N, C-alpha and C positions, 0 to 999 in steps of 0.2 A: 554349673547353664548345661542340663541332660542334653544328654545326645539324642539324638535320631532311634537309635537302638531303644537307650530307656523310652522314651515315649511312644517306639509302640509300643511295648512290652506292656507299658501302662494301662493303653486303649485298647488293646484287646485284653487283656485283665477285666476293666472296667466293663466290655464291650459282653465277655462269659459272667462277670455275674449279674447284668441286666437281664442276660436271657433268661440265666439260671433259674433268677429270682422269679420273672413274670412267668416262668413255668410253673415253678411252684405253688403263685398266687394264684391262678387257671385250675391248675388240677386239684390243691384244696379248696376251692369256692365249688367243683363240681360235684366232690367228695363233698361236700357239707351239704349241698342245696339238690344234688341229682343224682345219688350214686346208683349207676346203674347194675350195682353188685349184690345189693343189698335192697332190702321194702321195709327192714326197721327203720323208726325213726333214731338220731343220732342219739346220742347219750350224753349230759353234761363234760364228762375228760375228754371227750372222743373232739366237743368243739375246742375246748381247754387246751389240747394238745396241737389242733390244726391252727387256733388263732396265733399258739406260740408259732408252728413253723413260718406264720405269713408277717408275724414280729421280724424275727430273725433275717426273713428275706428283706425286708425292708430294711434290717440295720446295716445287712450286708452289702443296699446298694451303698449305705452312706460311710462303712467302712474303705467301699475299695474307690470310690470316689474321692475320700482324702487320702487314699492310699496306707491305711494304718492297714496293717498284715496280717496283727496280734490279735485285732475284733476282729475280720472276715476267721480266720484260724479257730476263731472259739464260737464264729457261728456256725464253722463246719461241725465243730465237735458237737456242741451243743443239738445241732438239727439233727447229724447222720447219725451220730453214737447209738440213740433209742430210737427214733422212730424212721429214719434215711435206710438207714440198713435192712429192718425189718420189711419197710415196703421193697427196696429193692430185690429182696427174694419170694414175692410174691408175683402171681403172676397177673397178668392185666396192665390196663393203660398205668392205674397208680406206682409199677414200679419206676415209671420217671420222675417220680420223686425224689427218688433215691439217689439217681443219676444223676440229675439238677443238683442237690447238694456239690455231688464231687462235681461238679463246675465251679461251688467255691473256694477248694481244696486248691484247685488247678490256677484258682486267679488268686491265691494269696503264693500260693511258691512263684507264677509271674511278675505278682508286684515282689519276693523277695528276689527274684532276679534283677529285675532291673535297677536294684537297690545295688549289687554286686557287678554290674558293666559298665 
């Protein structure tokens, strides 16, 4: 039987994951369809990368809901290391994509903590 502390940690992790994923999906949509920093059209590679970020965000929501810490951590690593870290270091609103990816890591840590208490 889970304790109240475990239930709270799991629910907070799920909330952080949902907010992070919604942030990523919203910002990727803005980036793809209405990028205020570029007048040039999107190339195929950028579309694939951004679509991958959306898919990883949706997988992260499912992983948090099912309390799968490893899958959530893999989603963080795959999305943050190549793209999220780069966007985190850029000026502008799209740096929030990198911050949202850090939310996946925080959620994975909270889920791991909920198993240990």
